[in-house]
C-alpha positions as CSV (number, residue, x, y, z in Angstrom):
1,M,84.7,116.1,151.6
2,A,82.4,115.7,148.7
3,E,83.5,113.3,145.9
4,V,84.0,113.9,142.2
5,L,83.8,111.1,139.7
6,V,86.6,111.1,137.0
7,L,86.3,108.8,134.1
8,V,89.8,107.4,133.3
9,D,91.1,107.5,129.7
10,H,93.7,104.8,129.5
11,V,95.2,102.2,127.1
12,D,95.8,98.8,128.7
13,G,96.5,100.4,132.0
14,A,98.6,103.4,130.7
15,V,96.8,106.5,131.8
16,R,96.6,109.3,129.3
17,K,97.6,112.8,130.3
18,P,94.2,114.4,130.0
19,T,92.9,112.2,132.8
20,L,95.7,113.5,135.1
21,E,94.6,117.0,134.2
22,L,91.0,116.1,135.2
23,L,92.3,114.9,138.6
24,T,94.0,118.3,139.1
25,L,90.7,120.1,138.4
26,A,88.6,117.6,140.5
27,R,90.7,118.4,143.6
28,R,89.5,122.0,143.4
29,I,85.9,120.9,144.1
30,G,86.2,117.6,146.0
31,D,87.9,114.3,146.5
32,P,88.5,112.6,143.1
33,V,87.2,109.1,142.7
34,A,88.5,107.5,139.5
35,V,86.5,105.1,137.3
36,A,88.8,102.8,135.3
37,L,87.2,100.4,132.8
38,G,88.4,97.7,130.5
39,A,91.7,95.7,130.2
40,G,94.4,97.0,132.6
41,A,92.0,98.9,134.8
42,E,93.6,97.9,138.0
43,A,97.0,98.8,136.7
44,T,96.0,102.4,136.6
45,A,95.6,102.7,140.4
46,G,99.3,103.6,141.1
47,V,99.5,106.6,138.9
48,L,95.9,107.7,139.7
49,G,96.7,107.6,143.4
50,E,99.9,109.6,142.8
51,H,97.7,112.3,141.2
52,G,95.0,112.6,143.9
53,A,92.5,109.8,143.4
54,V,91.2,108.7,146.8
55,K,89.6,105.6,145.3
56,V,89.8,103.8,142.0
57,L,86.6,101.9,141.0
58,T,87.5,99.2,138.4
59,S,85.8,96.9,136.1
60,D,87.4,94.9,133.3
61,A,84.3,93.2,131.8
62,P,84.8,92.2,128.1
63,E,81.8,94.3,127.1
64,F,84.0,97.5,127.3
65,A,86.1,96.2,124.4
66,D,83.5,94.3,122.4
67,Y,80.8,97.0,122.1
68,L,80.6,100.8,121.8
69,V,80.0,103.4,124.4
70,V,76.9,102.1,126.2
71,P,78.7,99.6,128.5
72,K,80.9,102.5,129.7
73,V,77.8,104.6,130.3
74,D,76.3,101.7,132.3
75,A,79.5,101.5,134.4
76,L,79.7,105.2,135.0
77,Q,76.1,105.3,136.0
78,A,76.8,102.4,138.5
79,A,79.6,104.4,139.9
80,F,77.4,107.5,140.1
81,D,74.8,105.6,142.1
82,V,77.4,104.2,144.5
83,V,79.3,107.4,145.1
84,G,76.7,110.1,144.9
85,P,79.2,112.7,143.5
86,V,79.0,116.4,143.4
87,A,80.2,116.4,139.8
88,V,81.4,114.0,137.0
89,L,84.4,114.9,134.9
90,V,85.1,113.3,131.5
91,V,87.8,114.1,128.9
92,S,86.3,116.1,126.0
93,S,86.9,113.7,123.2
94,A,84.3,112.5,120.8
95,E,83.7,109.4,122.8
96,G,83.9,111.3,126.1
97,K,81.2,113.8,125.1
98,E,78.9,111.0,124.0
99,I,79.3,109.2,127.3
100,A,78.8,112.4,129.2
101,A,75.6,113.3,127.3
102,R,74.1,109.8,127.8
103,L,74.9,109.9,131.6
104,A,73.4,113.4,131.9
105,L,70.3,112.3,130.2
106,R,70.0,109.2,132.4
107,T,70.5,111.1,135.7
108,G,68.4,114.2,134.7
109,S,71.5,116.4,135.0
110,G,72.8,119.4,133.2
111,I,75.9,119.0,131.0
112,I,78.7,121.4,130.1
113,T,81.0,120.5,127.3
114,D,84.5,121.6,126.2
115,A,85.3,123.4,129.5
116,T,88.7,125.0,129.7
117,D,88.8,125.6,133.5
118,L,86.9,124.7,136.6
119,E,86.5,126.3,140.0
120,A,84.4,125.8,143.1
121,G,81.3,128.0,143.5
122,E,78.8,128.6,146.2
123,Q,76.1,126.9,144.1
124,G,78.3,124.2,142.6
125,P,81.3,124.0,140.2
126,V,81.7,126.8,137.8
127,A,83.2,126.0,134.3
128,T,84.9,128.3,131.9
129,Q,84.2,127.8,128.2
130,A,85.1,129.5,125.0
131,A,82.1,130.5,122.9
132,F,81.5,131.8,119.4
133,A,84.7,130.4,117.9
134,A,86.5,131.4,121.1
135,S,85.7,135.1,120.6
136,Y,84.2,135.1,124.1
137,T,84.9,133.4,127.4
138,T,81.9,132.4,129.5
139,K,81.5,131.0,133.0
140,S,78.7,128.5,133.5
141,R,77.2,126.2,136.1
142,V,74.6,123.5,136.0
143,S,71.4,124.4,137.8
144,R,69.8,120.9,137.6
145,G,71.0,117.6,138.9
146,V,74.7,116.8,139.3
147,P,77.0,118.6,136.9
148,V,78.5,116.4,134.1
149,I,81.4,118.3,132.6
150,T,83.7,117.4,129.7
151,V,87.1,119.2,129.8
152,K,89.4,119.9,126.8
153,P,92.9,118.5,127.0
154,N,95.6,120.9,128.0
155,S,93.2,122.9,130.1
156,A,95.0,122.4,133.4
157,P,98.6,121.5,134.5
158,V,99.2,118.0,135.8
159,E,99.9,118.4,139.5
160,P,100.8,115.3,141.5
161,A,99.2,114.9,144.9
162,T,99.5,111.6,146.7
163,A,96.3,110.0,147.8
164,A,95.2,106.5,148.9
165,G,94.2,105.3,145.4
166,A,92.4,102.4,147.0
167,V,91.1,99.9,144.4
168,E,87.5,98.8,144.7
169,A,85.7,96.5,142.3
170,L,82.7,98.1,140.6
171,T,79.7,95.9,140.0
172,V,78.1,96.8,136.7
173,S,74.7,95.5,135.4
174,F,74.7,96.1,131.7
175,S,71.5,97.4,130.0
176,D,69.8,95.8,127.1
177,G,71.2,98.5,124.8
178,A,74.8,97.8,125.9
179,T,75.3,95.0,123.3
180,G,73.3,96.6,120.5
181,T,76.3,97.6,118.5
182,K,79.3,95.3,118.3
183,V,82.8,96.1,117.4
184,T,83.7,93.7,114.6
185,S,87.3,94.7,113.9
186,R,90.0,97.2,114.9
187,T,92.9,98.7,112.9
188,P,95.7,100.1,115.0
189,R,96.5,103.7,114.2
190,E,99.8,104.0,112.5
191,S,102.2,105.7,114.8
192,T,104.1,108.8,113.6
193,G,106.2,109.0,116.8
194,R,104.7,112.5,117.4
195,P,102.3,113.4,120.2
196,E,98.6,113.0,119.9
197,L,97.2,116.1,118.2
198,T,94.6,117.0,120.8
199,E,97.0,116.3,123.8
200,A,100.2,117.9,122.5
201,A,101.7,120.8,124.3
202,I,103.0,122.2,121.0
203,V,101.2,122.0,117.6
204,V,102.7,123.1,114.3
205,S,100.1,123.4,111.5
206,G,100.3,124.1,107.8
207,G,97.7,125.5,105.5
208,R,97.0,126.5,101.9
209,G,100.3,128.5,101.8
210,V,102.2,125.2,102.1
211,N,101.2,124.7,98.5
212,G,101.3,121.0,98.2
213,A,101.8,117.7,100.0
214,E,105.4,117.6,98.9
215,N,106.1,120.7,101.0
216,F,104.6,119.4,104.3
217,P,107.9,117.9,105.3
218,L,108.9,121.5,106.1
219,I,106.1,121.6,108.7
220,E,107.0,118.2,110.0
221,A,110.6,119.1,110.4
222,L,109.7,122.2,112.5
223,A,107.3,120.0,114.6
224,D,110.0,117.4,115.2
225,S,112.5,120.0,116.3
226,L,110.0,121.1,119.0
227,G,108.7,117.6,119.8
228,A,105.3,118.8,118.5
229,A,102.2,117.4,116.8
230,V,101.4,118.3,113.2
231,G,98.1,119.8,112.2
232,A,96.6,121.1,109.0
233,S,93.9,123.5,107.9
234,R,90.8,122.4,106.2
235,A,92.1,123.8,102.9
236,A,95.2,121.6,103.1
237,V,93.3,118.6,104.1
238,D,90.6,119.0,101.4
239,A,93.4,119.3,98.8
240,G,94.7,115.9,99.9
241,W,98.0,117.3,101.2
242,Y,97.6,115.9,104.7
243,P,95.4,113.3,106.4
244,H,91.9,114.3,107.7
245,T,92.9,113.0,111.1
246,S,95.2,116.0,111.4
247,Q,92.7,118.7,110.6
248,V,92.3,121.5,113.1
249,G,89.1,123.5,113.1
250,Q,85.4,123.5,113.6
251,T,84.9,120.4,111.5
252,G,88.2,118.9,112.6
253,K,89.9,118.6,115.9
254,S,89.9,121.2,118.6
255,V,93.3,121.9,120.2
256,S,94.5,124.0,123.1
257,P,98.3,123.6,123.3
258,Q,100.8,125.8,125.2
259,L,102.2,126.9,121.8
260,Y,100.4,126.9,118.4
261,I,102.4,127.7,115.2
262,A,100.3,128.4,112.1
263,S,102.3,128.4,108.8
264,G,100.6,129.5,105.6
265,I,97.2,129.7,107.3
266,S,95.0,132.7,106.6
267,G,92.9,132.4,109.8
268,A,89.4,131.7,108.6
269,I,86.8,131.5,111.3
270,Q,86.5,127.7,110.8
271,H,90.1,127.2,111.7
272,R,90.2,129.7,114.5
273,A,87.4,127.8,116.2
274,G,89.6,124.9,116.6
275,M,92.8,126.6,118.0
276,Q,91.9,130.0,119.4
277,T,92.2,128.8,123.0
278,S,95.9,128.0,122.5
279,K,98.0,129.7,125.2
280,T,100.5,131.3,122.8
281,I,99.9,131.6,119.0
282,V,102.6,132.3,116.4
283,A,101.8,132.8,112.8
284,V,103.9,132.9,109.6
285,N,102.2,134.4,106.6
286,K,103.3,136.5,103.7
287,D,100.0,138.4,103.6
288,A,100.2,141.1,106.3
289,E,96.4,141.5,106.1
290,A,95.7,137.9,106.8
291,P,93.0,137.5,109.6
292,I,95.3,135.2,111.5
293,F,97.3,138.2,112.6
294,D,94.3,139.5,114.5
295,L,94.6,136.9,117.2
296,V,98.3,136.0,117.4
297,D,100.8,136.7,120.2
298,Y,103.6,136.8,117.6
299,G,103.3,137.3,113.9
300,V,106.0,136.9,111.2
301,V,105.2,138.5,107.8
302,G,107.3,136.5,105.4
303,D,107.5,133.5,103.1
304,L,107.1,130.3,105.1
305,F,109.6,128.6,102.7
306,T,112.2,131.0,104.0
307,V,111.1,131.5,107.6
308,V,110.2,127.9,108.6
309,P,113.5,126.3,107.6
310,Q,115.4,129.1,109.3
311,L,113.4,128.6,112.5
312,T,113.9,124.8,112.4
313,E,117.6,125.3,111.9
314,E,117.9,127.8,114.8
315,I,115.9,125.5,117.1
316,N,118.1,122.5,116.3
317,T,121.3,124.6,116.7
318,R,120.2,125.7,120.2
319,K,119.2,122.2,121.1
320,G,122.6,120.9,119.9
């Protein structure tokens, strides 16, 4: 069967959930061959094999940590040359999309970004995307070269499927540009104990209606009761009520959780562009004419300062 390259997103050998989703999608169009790079690469083989990877190509060269994305592009291209895949799948993060774009350029291939689904087609893989702020759904395929596709997190279920997961060392020759930009320092991200926003199955977001940083604990309490990530609209972020790293929207992060709860968010097109592909959307807003109600599955017209605490209390009661 044809092979599909999957670039592994991991931290010191701990594979992140979006990679396991990629393996599920890859099995629809071929045999997944995982490419794991950096410290702990070989340690990923066990979980990758449990989720369908027939091979795991590894390289732990120091260049992957010391420099920016070009070393990873060099490694992915080396894997591309060795395997001759029918497609390349990458997680649709900022770094992932840059790696994918560079690889597509090098290989003379077409690229599809932010796919939300993938299926086999007679003329190659067919990707589903959301277009025009998710107002439309499109199906696309690459007509030139080998498809390079980035996939949004939470686009597919994680489905275990035992495979060999045989580890093979990947020989990488780094290009002159690989060491052009060096990482001089790193600051660990402060952990909130909540899921990563773009990977979370549930996201609870607050907007202008929260009316101040001092009121965001209401949003956090609801999120914690659900084991959810916390997001914020651009208005809330620009006002300094919540960190920019939590902004959901066209100029923030794009999320696609199973459940998205919007509290005090009017539903401007900029925000909708970042969350409209959520599977189930619930909104709480005291303005019955707010645009957010045009796309929700469930809408609550009411004051969030009354509704959100009651919802949190009910969830905690049922959990208890």
